[in-house]
N, C-alpha and C positions, 0 to 999 in steps of 0.2 A: 356613274355619278350618283351620289346620295341625294336625298330630298332637299337638304340644305343648299347644295350646289345648284340644283334646278331652281330653287326659290330665288337665289341670288341672280341667276341668269334671267329669270322672269322679271325681277325687279329692275334689272338693267334695261331690258327691252322695253318695259313699260315707261321707264324714265326717258329713254330716247324718243319714244313716240310722243310722250307728253311734252318734252322739250321742243320737238318739231311743231307740235300743235300750238304751243305758246308763242314761238317765233312767228309762225304763219298767221295766227288769228289774234295775237295780242292778248290772249286770255291768261289770267294768272294760273299757275300750276295747281294752286289749291282747289280750284273748281274741278279739275280733273283728277289730281293726285289723291286728295283726301278720300273721295268715294272709292277709288281704286284700292287704296290701302285698307280701308275699312271692309269693303265688300269682298274683295278677292284675296287679301292677305291677312285678314282677321285682326287688324289693328283696332284698338279702342279709339274712339273719336279724338280724345285729347292727344294721344300719342301720334295719331295720324296727322293732326294739325301741326304739332311741334316738329315732327319729322319733315313734313312738307316745307315748313319755313326754313329749316337749315339747308334743305336740298335745293330750294328754289331761289331764295333771295340773293345770297352772295354770288353764285356763279351765273345763273340765268339772267337775273336782273341786270347785272353789270354788263355782261356780254351783249344782251339784246339792246340795252341802252346805247352802247357804243355803236352798234350797227345802225340804229335809228338816228343817232346824232350825226354820223358820217353821211347819212342820206338827207340831212337837213329836215328831219321829220320830228323834231323836238321843239315844243314851245317852252323855251327856258323860263320865261317869266311866270307862266302858269305853273309849270313844274316846281319851281322854287317856292311859289306861294302855297302849293299843296303840301310840301314837305313837313312843316310843323304840325299840321292837322293829322297827317298820316302817322307821324311819330307819336303824338299824344293819343290819338285814337287807337293805335296799335297796342300801346301800353295798357290803356283802359280796357280794351276789348279782351286782351289776353288775361288780365286779372279777373274780369267777369266770367270768361269761359271756364277758368279753372274752378270757379265756384259752382258751376252747373253740373248736374249729373250727365254722364256720357250719353244716355238715351235722349235727354233734353237737347244736348248739343247736336246730335244726329238729326233730330227733328228740325231744329232751327236751320242747320246747314242745308238740309233737303228743301226746306221751304224757300230759302234764299236762291238756291240754284233753280228751282222750279219757276219762281217769279221772274228771275232774270231771263230765263229761256222764253217764257211766255211773252215778256215785254219785247224781246228781240224779234220773235215771230210777228207779233202785232205791228211793231214799227217797220219791219221789212215789207209788210203787206200795205201799209198806209203810205209810205214814202215812195 
């Protein structure tokens, strides 16, 4: 096998692991996939974010949603109220991201992941 084939196998295995983690923990694939693509596969930050969106949103979002809905674990009212904000925020955020330098995007992404992790640790200890 050549290097390209091994890279494709590695990407597939990483995707399977991240998909399982997303279904298990309810985390967005971007939190896991973006750093993986940047750090292990050499993607530029913007390309990693765009690639993650096409990989995660249509298949995983829909399939995970269907499973949670079947288990009656969806608050439809809140979910539908969140939709317009997510849509508008996504458009605005993508436009802003494309204006920032890749290094700046990596720093912002890393700070977000760090702060979210710190909050989860704090909250799990307090509750």
